[in-house]
N, CA and C atoms as a LAMMPS dump frame, in Angstrom:
ITEM: TIMESTEP
0
ITEM: NUMBER OF ATOMS
351
ITEM: BOX BOUNDS ff ff ff
-5.0000000000000000e+02 5.0000000000000000e+02
-5.0000000000000000e+02 5.0000000000000000e+02
-5.0000000000000000e+02 5.0000000000000000e+02
ITEM: ATOMS id mol type element x y z
1 1 1 N 437.102 440.365 -131.898
2 1 2 C 438.345 439.752 -131.477
3 1 3 C 438.079 438.882 -130.26
4 2 1 N 438.353 437.629 -130.396
5 2 2 C 438.086 436.702 -129.314
6 2 3 C 439.315 436.438 -128.455
7 3 1 N 440.476 436.901 -128.885
8 3 2 C 441.684 436.659 -128.108
9 3 3 C 441.816 437.703 -127.02
10 4 1 N 442.359 437.275 -125.902
11 4 2 C 442.573 438.195 -124.795
12 4 3 C 443.884 438.941 -124.996
13 5 1 N 443.886 440.196 -124.576
14 5 2 C 445.077 441.029 -124.674
15 5 3 C 445.579 441.252 -123.262
16 6 1 N 446.752 440.707 -122.965
17 6 2 C 447.254 440.76 -121.594
18 6 3 C 448.54 441.56 -121.441
19 7 1 N 449.336 441.645 -122.469
20 7 2 C 450.631 442.297 -122.327
21 7 3 C 450.696 443.544 -123.187
22 8 1 N 451.679 444.359 -122.882
23 8 2 C 451.88 445.591 -123.634
24 8 3 C 452.204 445.285 -125.097
25 9 1 N 452.977 444.218 -125.334
26 9 2 C 453.317 443.825 -126.707
27 9 3 C 452.079 443.396 -127.482
28 10 1 N 451.172 442.685 -126.827
29 10 2 C 449.94 442.269 -127.489
30 10 3 C 449.069 443.476 -127.834
31 11 1 N 449.026 444.443 -126.94
32 11 2 C 448.259 445.664 -127.2
33 11 3 C 448.861 446.41 -128.386
34 12 1 N 450.183 446.548 -128.397
35 12 2 C 450.857 447.243 -129.495
36 12 3 C 450.629 446.518 -130.816
37 13 1 N 450.695 445.199 -130.809
38 13 2 C 450.473 444.433 -132.035
39 13 3 C 449.042 444.597 -132.532
40 14 1 N 448.074 444.577 -131.621
41 14 2 C 446.682 444.746 -132.004
42 14 3 C 446.439 446.135 -132.581
43 15 1 N 446.978 447.157 -131.918
44 15 2 C 446.818 448.525 -132.42
45 15 3 C 447.497 448.7 -133.77
46 16 1 N 448.657 448.118 -133.923
47 16 2 C 449.379 448.206 -135.19
48 16 3 C 448.589 447.541 -136.311
49 17 1 N 448.026 446.383 -136.036
50 17 2 C 447.232 445.684 -137.048
51 17 3 C 446.004 446.499 -137.433
52 18 1 N 445.31 447.044 -136.432
53 18 2 C 444.129 447.87 -136.715
54 18 3 C 444.507 449.112 -137.51
55 19 1 N 445.599 449.752 -137.123
56 19 2 C 446.05 450.951 -137.82
57 19 3 C 446.41 450.629 -139.264
58 20 1 N 447.063 449.503 -139.478
59 20 2 C 447.4 449.095 -140.846
60 20 3 C 446.147 448.864 -141.678
61 21 1 N 445.101 448.284 -141.064
62 21 2 C 443.832 448.09 -141.773
63 21 3 C 443.251 449.432 -142.204
64 22 1 N 443.275 450.403 -141.305
65 22 2 C 442.701 451.712 -141.608
66 22 3 C 443.534 452.485 -142.624
67 23 1 N 444.83 452.273 -142.599
68 23 2 C 445.726 453.056 -143.449
69 23 3 C 445.973 452.442 -144.821
70 24 1 N 445.45 451.239 -145.068
71 24 2 C 445.633 450.635 -146.389
72 24 3 C 445.121 451.584 -147.464
73 25 1 N 446.014 452.014 -148.3
74 25 2 C 445.635 452.883 -149.404
75 25 3 C 445.627 454.361 -149.099
76 26 1 N 445.677 454.763 -147.826
77 26 2 C 445.644 456.189 -147.507
78 26 3 C 446.906 456.87 -148.012
79 27 1 N 448.056 456.284 -147.733
80 27 2 C 449.314 456.89 -148.165
81 27 3 C 449.409 456.976 -149.674
82 28 1 N 448.973 455.942 -150.373
83 28 2 C 449.031 455.936 -151.832
84 28 3 C 448.032 456.911 -152.434
85 29 1 N 446.849 456.986 -151.85
86 29 2 C 445.792 457.811 -152.425
87 29 3 C 445.944 459.288 -152.106
88 30 1 N 446.375 459.609 -150.903
89 30 2 C 446.338 460.997 -150.462
90 30 3 C 447.709 461.627 -150.272
91 31 1 N 448.711 460.864 -150.108
92 31 2 C 450.046 461.421 -149.99
93 31 3 C 450.51 461.579 -148.557
94 32 1 N 451.765 461.987 -148.438
95 32 2 C 452.429 462.082 -147.136
96 32 3 C 451.827 463.18 -146.253
97 33 1 N 451.401 464.288 -146.824
98 33 2 C 450.86 465.397 -146.03
99 33 3 C 449.618 464.946 -145.259
100 34 1 N 448.728 464.248 -145.933
101 34 2 C 447.508 463.781 -145.277
102 34 3 C 447.846 462.727 -144.22
103 35 1 N 448.785 461.854 -144.507
104 35 2 C 449.202 460.84 -143.548
105 35 3 C 449.814 461.48 -142.302
106 36 1 N 450.624 462.528 -142.494
107 36 2 C 451.199 463.257 -141.357
108 36 3 C 450.107 463.924 -140.519
109 37 1 N 449.102 464.481 -141.178
110 37 2 C 447.98 465.097 -140.463
111 37 3 C 447.226 464.043 -139.648
112 38 1 N 447.051 462.882 -140.224
113 38 2 C 446.387 461.792 -139.517
114 38 3 C 447.165 461.394 -138.266
115 39 1 N 448.468 461.286 -138.371
116 39 2 C 449.303 460.932 -137.221
117 39 3 C 449.204 462.003 -136.146
118 40 1 N 449.226 463.27 -136.543
119 40 2 C 449.108 464.374 -135.589
120 40 3 C 447.777 464.305 -134.843
121 41 1 N 446.709 464.052 -135.581
122 41 2 C 445.391 463.962 -134.95
123 41 3 C 445.289 462.759 -134.02
124 42 1 N 445.884 461.654 -134.419
125 42 2 C 445.884 460.474 -133.555
126 42 3 C 446.633 460.75 -132.255
127 43 1 N 447.777 461.409 -132.353
128 43 2 C 448.543 461.754 -131.154
129 43 3 C 447.722 462.647 -130.23
130 44 1 N 447.056 463.649 -130.815
131 44 2 C 446.228 464.552 -130.019
132 44 3 C 445.082 463.787 -129.35
133 45 1 N 444.428 462.922 -130.116
134 45 2 C 443.294 462.165 -129.594
135 45 3 C 443.716 461.26 -128.445
136 46 1 N 444.842 460.602 -128.599
137 46 2 C 445.324 459.701 -127.547
138 46 3 C 445.706 460.486 -126.297
139 47 1 N 446.372 461.607 -126.467
140 47 2 C 446.752 462.442 -125.323
141 47 3 C 445.513 462.967 -124.605
142 48 1 N 444.536 463.436 -125.381
143 48 2 C 443.297 463.951 -124.811
144 48 3 C 442.552 462.852 -124.054
145 49 1 N 442.491 461.678 -124.644
146 49 2 C 441.834 460.54 -123.994
147 49 3 C 442.521 460.196 -122.679
148 50 1 N 443.834 460.151 -122.699
149 50 2 C 444.602 459.822 -121.493
150 50 3 C 444.338 460.849 -120.388
151 51 1 N 444.307 462.135 -120.757
152 51 2 C 444.037 463.186 -119.773
153 51 3 C 442.634 463.049 -119.183
154 52 1 N 441.646 462.788 -120.047
155 52 2 C 440.275 462.647 -119.571
156 52 3 C 440.127 461.455 -118.637
157 53 1 N 440.75 460.342 -118.985
158 53 2 C 440.678 459.162 -118.124
159 53 3 C 441.351 459.45 -116.782
160 54 1 N 442.467 460.167 -116.796
161 54 2 C 443.137 460.537 -115.552
162 54 3 C 442.252 461.399 -114.668
163 55 1 N 441.559 462.369 -115.278
164 55 2 C 440.652 463.227 -114.516
165 55 3 C 439.498 462.422 -113.93
166 56 1 N 438.963 461.508 -114.728
167 56 2 C 437.859 460.677 -114.252
168 56 3 C 438.302 459.82 -113.072
169 57 1 N 439.486 459.256 -113.162
170 57 2 C 439.99 458.423 -112.07
171 57 3 C 440.194 459.249 -110.801
172 58 1 N 440.709 460.467 -110.947
173 58 2 C 440.877 461.349 -109.788
174 58 3 C 439.528 461.664 -109.149
175 59 1 N 438.525 461.963 -109.985
176 59 2 C 437.195 462.256 -109.467
177 59 3 C 436.601 461.05 -108.75
178 60 1 N 436.824 459.868 -109.305
179 60 2 C 436.313 458.657 -108.662
180 60 3 C 436.953 458.448 -107.298
181 61 1 N 438.257 458.688 -107.2
182 61 2 C 438.937 458.542 -105.914
183 61 3 C 438.435 459.567 -104.907
184 62 1 N 438.24 460.806 -105.357
185 62 2 C 437.718 461.844 -104.468
186 62 3 C 436.308 461.492 -104.002
187 63 1 N 435.465 461.033 -104.936
188 63 2 C 434.096 460.66 -104.571
189 63 3 C 434.083 459.497 -103.589
190 64 1 N 434.953 458.529 -103.794
191 64 2 C 435.023 457.387 -102.874
192 64 3 C 435.444 457.849 -101.482
193 65 1 N 436.418 458.744 -101.419
194 65 2 C 436.862 459.257 -100.122
195 65 3 C 435.748 460.052 -99.452
196 66 1 N 435.025 460.87 -100.232
197 66 2 C 433.914 461.647 -99.677
198 66 3 C 432.81 460.733 -99.159
199 67 1 N 432.483 459.702 -99.93
200 67 2 C 431.443 458.768 -99.496
201 67 3 C 431.855 458.048 -98.218
202 68 1 N 433.109 457.666 -98.146
203 68 2 C 433.6 456.972 -96.951
204 68 3 C 433.51 457.888 -95.735
205 69 1 N 433.877 459.152 -95.914
206 69 2 C 433.82 460.118 -94.813
207 69 3 C 432.379 460.364 -94.374
208 70 1 N 431.478 460.531 -95.34
209 70 2 C 430.07 460.763 -95.017
210 70 3 C 429.486 459.561 -94.292
211 71 1 N 429.806 458.375 -94.775
212 71 2 C 429.301 457.162 -94.139
213 71 3 C 429.811 457.022 -92.711
214 72 1 N 431.084 457.288 -92.502
215 72 2 C 431.621 457.191 -91.139
216 72 3 C 430.998 458.248 -90.234
217 73 1 N 430.745 459.447 -90.76
218 73 2 C 430.071 460.484 -89.969
219 73 3 C 428.652 460.062 -89.606
220 74 1 N 427.936 459.488 -90.579
221 74 2 C 426.574 459.038 -90.305
222 74 3 C 426.558 457.915 -89.272
223 75 1 N 427.491 456.996 -89.391
224 75 2 C 427.564 455.896 -88.429
225 75 3 C 427.883 456.434 -87.037
226 76 1 N 428.803 457.378 -86.958
227 76 2 C 429.156 457.96 -85.662
228 76 3 C 427.97 458.703 -85.06
229 77 1 N 427.255 459.461 -85.874
230 77 2 C 426.084 460.192 -85.374
231 77 3 C 424.993 459.225 -84.938
232 78 1 N 424.778 458.186 -85.742
233 78 2 C 423.75 457.207 -85.411
234 78 3 C 424.108 456.463 -84.131
235 79 1 N 425.371 456.151 -83.951
236 79 2 C 425.806 455.463 -82.731
237 79 3 C 425.58 456.339 -81.51
238 80 1 N 425.935 457.607 -81.611
239 80 2 C 425.745 458.51 -80.474
240 80 3 C 424.266 458.776 -80.236
241 81 1 N 423.468 458.847 -81.298
242 81 2 C 422.035 459.079 -81.146
243 81 3 C 421.348 457.854 -80.563
244 82 1 N 421.736 456.666 -80.98
245 82 2 C 421.09 455.454 -80.469
246 82 3 C 421.481 455.182 -79.021
247 83 1 N 422.674 455.547 -78.602
248 83 2 C 423.054 455.359 -77.2
249 83 3 C 422.257 456.302 -76.304
250 84 1 N 421.882 457.451 -76.783
251 84 2 C 421.047 458.38 -76.028
252 84 3 C 419.594 457.97 -76.045
253 85 1 N 419.133 457.281 -77.084
254 85 2 C 417.744 456.856 -77.197
255 85 3 C 417.446 455.614 -76.373
256 86 1 N 418.449 454.829 -75.999
257 86 2 C 418.231 453.596 -75.252
258 86 3 C 417.575 453.864 -73.904
259 87 1 N 417.844 454.992 -73.304
260 87 2 C 417.299 455.327 -71.995
261 87 3 C 415.814 455.639 -72.098
262 88 1 N 415.351 456.239 -73.191
263 88 2 C 413.986 456.715 -73.323
264 88 3 C 413.027 455.692 -73.92
265 89 1 N 413.434 454.477 -74.186
266 89 2 C 412.56 453.508 -74.839
267 89 3 C 411.784 452.715 -73.806
268 90 1 N 410.661 453.285 -73.331
269 90 2 C 409.771 452.568 -72.423
270 90 3 C 408.371 452.633 -73.004
271 91 1 N 407.706 451.458 -73.063
272 91 2 C 406.392 451.388 -73.678
273 91 3 C 405.641 450.203 -73.089
274 92 1 N 404.299 450.191 -73.236
275 92 2 C 403.499 449.077 -72.744
276 92 3 C 403.715 447.828 -73.591
277 93 1 N 403.831 448.01 -74.889
278 93 2 C 403.968 446.882 -75.808
279 93 3 C 405.297 446.963 -76.544
280 94 1 N 406.131 445.92 -76.465
281 94 2 C 407.422 445.964 -77.148
282 94 3 C 407.28 446.068 -78.663
283 95 1 N 406.249 445.433 -79.252
284 95 2 C 406.096 445.489 -80.699
285 95 3 C 405.766 446.902 -81.158
286 96 1 N 404.936 447.608 -80.415
287 96 2 C 404.627 448.985 -80.774
288 96 3 C 405.864 449.852 -80.658
289 97 1 N 406.674 449.599 -79.654
290 97 2 C 407.898 450.361 -79.459
291 97 3 C 408.832 450.191 -80.641
292 98 1 N 408.98 448.946 -81.105
293 98 2 C 409.864 448.688 -82.238
294 98 3 C 409.346 449.389 -83.476
295 99 1 N 408.055 449.34 -83.717
296 99 2 C 407.484 449.984 -84.898
297 99 3 C 407.672 451.486 -84.878
298 100 1 N 407.461 452.108 -83.73
299 100 2 C 407.629 453.553 -83.659
300 100 3 C 409.091 453.942 -83.757
301 101 1 N 409.987 453.132 -83.195
302 101 2 C 411.421 453.43 -83.298
303 101 3 C 411.88 453.366 -84.748
304 102 1 N 411.387 452.364 -85.493
305 102 2 C 411.783 452.238 -86.896
306 102 3 C 411.351 453.456 -87.699
307 103 1 N 410.116 453.918 -87.49
308 103 2 C 409.657 455.081 -88.245
309 103 3 C 410.411 456.33 -87.809
310 104 1 N 410.737 456.444 -86.507
311 104 2 C 411.498 457.596 -86.04
312 104 3 C 412.911 457.552 -86.603
313 105 1 N 413.541 456.355 -86.616
314 105 2 C 414.879 456.22 -87.187
315 105 3 C 414.871 456.565 -88.665
316 106 1 N 413.852 456.123 -89.367
317 106 2 C 413.777 456.401 -90.796
318 106 3 C 413.688 457.905 -91.029
319 107 1 N 412.883 458.59 -90.255
320 107 2 C 412.764 460.028 -90.455
321 107 3 C 414.068 460.743 -90.1
322 108 1 N 414.796 460.23 -89.101
323 108 2 C 416.096 460.822 -88.778
324 108 3 C 417.07 460.634 -89.934
325 109 1 N 417.067 459.438 -90.543
326 109 2 C 417.938 459.187 -91.703
327 109 3 C 417.554 460.098 -92.862
328 110 1 N 416.262 460.272 -93.073
329 110 2 C 415.823 461.154 -94.153
330 110 3 C 416.294 462.582 -93.908
331 111 1 N 416.212 463.025 -92.67
332 111 2 C 416.684 464.372 -92.344
333 111 3 C 418.181 464.499 -92.591
334 112 1 N 418.934 463.48 -92.196
335 112 2 C 420.383 463.51 -92.402
336 112 3 C 420.727 463.531 -93.885
337 113 1 N 420.016 462.735 -94.663
338 113 2 C 420.271 462.705 -96.103
339 113 3 C 419.918 464.035 -96.761
340 114 1 N 418.85 464.672 -96.295
341 114 2 C 418.489 465.978 -96.838
342 114 3 C 419.548 467.02 -96.522
343 115 1 N 420.094 466.97 -95.305
344 115 2 C 421.151 467.917 -94.939
345 115 3 C 422.387 467.712 -95.79
346 116 1 N 422.714 466.452 -96.078
347 116 2 C 423.905 466.155 -96.88
348 116 3 C 423.677 466.445 -98.353
349 117 1 N 422.457 466.276 -98.829
350 117 2 C 422.172 466.42 -100.256
351 117 3 C 422.061 467.839 -100.632
């Protein structure tokens, strides 16, 4: 299908057309009982799908909130740790100091990630 579906009416029309394609001959071949069973199963499937999507969306929102909280905690800890480290950064060579600080910072981040994981 190359057409875009933007409105509720377009979605309903598309679903109706697809359902009609699938149901061609079912009512004539199998009778009303089988058609009623099909409708019941479709209702169950749609309800189940809707519930699962709702749960997934809730989990995504919770995960996003947790990630935001963890990130803000890490930033706050890093800010407080770096303000305390500024006093102790004395070295003969500035380039060596930067290299050692980077490796020390990396190991601190690794430790923080291990604690969180």
